Wavefront OBJ file of the C-alpha trace (Angstrom):
o trace
v 57.625 -115.390 96.179
v 55.744 -114.515 99.134
v 57.128 -112.439 102.186
v 58.225 -115.226 103.849
v 59.720 -117.133 101.273
v 62.017 -113.840 100.405
v 63.160 -113.277 104.140
v 64.050 -116.959 104.609
v 65.802 -116.758 101.079
v 67.371 -113.550 102.334
v 68.262 -114.980 105.415
v 70.167 -118.417 104.145
v 71.974 -116.266 101.409
v 73.478 -113.185 103.896
v 75.955 -112.248 101.749
v 74.687 -109.499 99.507
v 75.415 -106.544 96.918
v 74.848 -103.169 98.690
v 74.882 -100.545 96.311
v 75.274 -96.513 97.574
v 75.510 -93.567 95.816
v 78.896 -91.045 96.642
v 77.789 -87.861 95.279
v 76.615 -88.831 91.567
v 78.659 -91.921 91.474
v 77.321 -95.354 92.115
v 79.308 -97.539 94.606
v 78.894 -101.274 95.695
v 80.478 -103.545 97.888
v 79.345 -106.878 99.725
v 77.878 -106.640 103.072
v 76.834 -109.706 105.137
v 73.087 -109.497 106.665
v 72.931 -109.730 110.182
v 69.090 -110.871 110.006
v 66.085 -110.143 108.150
v 62.512 -110.132 109.304
v 59.319 -108.217 108.491
v 60.136 -105.238 110.049
v 63.506 -104.585 107.662
v 66.823 -105.780 107.125
v 69.998 -105.373 110.003
v 73.415 -104.601 109.196
v 76.191 -103.543 111.831
v 78.858 -101.014 110.317
v 81.387 -99.129 111.616
v 81.001 -94.866 111.245
v 84.440 -94.351 110.029
v 83.682 -96.342 106.861
v 83.083 -94.258 103.600
v 79.728 -96.237 103.168
v 78.677 -94.652 106.381
v 79.010 -91.345 105.197
v 77.706 -92.290 101.549
v 73.901 -93.564 103.360
v 74.228 -90.040 105.779
v 73.859 -88.240 102.559
v 71.744 -90.406 100.420
v 69.636 -93.271 102.495
v 68.581 -94.797 99.633
v 70.131 -98.674 98.515
v 69.631 -101.085 96.646
v 70.856 -104.870 97.938
v 70.991 -108.081 95.701
v 71.214 -111.276 97.433
v 72.229 -114.586 95.228
v 71.796 -118.209 95.956
v 75.237 -119.467 94.519
v 73.744 -122.955 94.504
v 70.978 -122.375 92.461
v 70.998 -123.727 89.173
v 68.583 -121.147 88.058
v 70.447 -118.148 89.072
v 67.484 -117.747 91.793
v 68.137 -113.803 93.367
v 66.136 -111.321 95.486
v 67.166 -107.189 94.653
v 65.751 -105.172 97.020
v 65.256 -101.057 97.283
v 65.045 -99.673 100.273
v 65.967 -96.580 102.879
v 68.647 -97.128 105.401
v 67.676 -96.043 109.181
v 70.580 -96.115 111.967
v 69.774 -97.498 115.054
v 71.365 -97.559 118.517
v 69.880 -100.216 120.292
v 72.120 -101.702 122.595
v 70.843 -105.137 122.647
v 70.511 -105.613 119.162
v 74.230 -104.883 119.622
v 74.732 -107.422 122.192
v 73.267 -110.093 119.449
v 75.522 -108.644 116.410
v 78.640 -109.292 119.122
v 77.569 -112.948 120.383
v 76.922 -113.869 116.597
v 80.359 -112.387 115.678
v 82.852 -112.817 118.051
v 85.727 -111.118 115.477
v 84.260 -107.823 116.709
v 84.649 -108.196 120.361
v 88.375 -109.332 118.860
v 88.592 -106.187 117.231
v 87.500 -104.457 121.159
v 84.082 -103.511 119.719
v 81.913 -103.397 122.489
v 77.897 -102.289 122.519
v 79.323 -99.037 124.165
v 81.581 -98.566 120.925
v 80.390 -94.848 119.387
v 81.287 -95.907 115.854
v 79.586 -99.413 115.879
v 76.474 -98.668 114.622
v 73.172 -100.973 113.460
v 71.870 -99.795 110.447
v 68.414 -101.100 109.048
v 66.878 -100.949 105.621
v 63.409 -100.334 105.978
v 60.792 -99.064 103.236
v 61.790 -101.974 101.069
v 60.599 -103.128 98.252
v 61.499 -106.826 96.741
v 61.405 -108.792 93.726
v 62.655 -112.510 93.319
v 64.304 -112.936 89.568
v 65.629 -116.259 88.364
v 66.141 -117.867 84.896
v 63.049 -119.799 84.962
v 60.572 -116.457 85.501
v 62.647 -113.908 84.269
v 60.088 -113.251 81.265
v 57.286 -112.408 83.826
v 56.628 -109.274 84.808
v 57.937 -108.215 88.201
v 56.056 -108.662 91.533
v 56.917 -106.528 94.174
v 56.750 -107.421 97.870
v 56.923 -104.464 100.190
v 57.885 -104.746 103.713
v 59.696 -102.962 106.660
l 1 2 3 4 5 6 7 8 9 10 11 12 13 14 15 16 17 18 19 20 21 22 23 24 25 26 27 28 29 30 31 32 33 34 35 36 37 38 39 40 41 42 43 44 45 46 47 48 49 50 51 52 53 54 55 56 57 58 59 60 61 62 63 64 65 66 67 68 69 70 71 72 73 74 75 76 77 78 79 80 81 82 83 84 85 86 87 88 89 90 91 92 93 94 95 96 97 98 99 100 101 102 103 104 105 106 107 108 109 110 111 112 113 114 115 116 117 118 119 120 121 122 123 124 125 126 127 128 129 130 131 132 133 134 135 136 137 138 139 140 141
């Protein structure tokens, strides 16, 4: 799968398994992607969450995006490194797209509201139809 196809797949299937490490214990949870492009993957987060503290200690992550409608079990796995960004225009876009955050009283000025970018991504596509082939990695971000 080429980079543009990977990004399209990720944006069309925004729920992902998001894995971190807490000391020596793996931790995984479902997160909803805000957006993906050639520069990386973008999520919003609250700094009071345990996942934020895990990412501060170790910014390396692995994500898995899955297409639940795929008969071949299509998924994209990505490894990368998290960078926290304080971009008010990006925060405004997230707040516009997710009105429930505004309903919770979150604004672009809320100190605990951060955007995280998964950068230095290495991605590969997997499906039952290609699982015996060597992995083809695509780097971006």
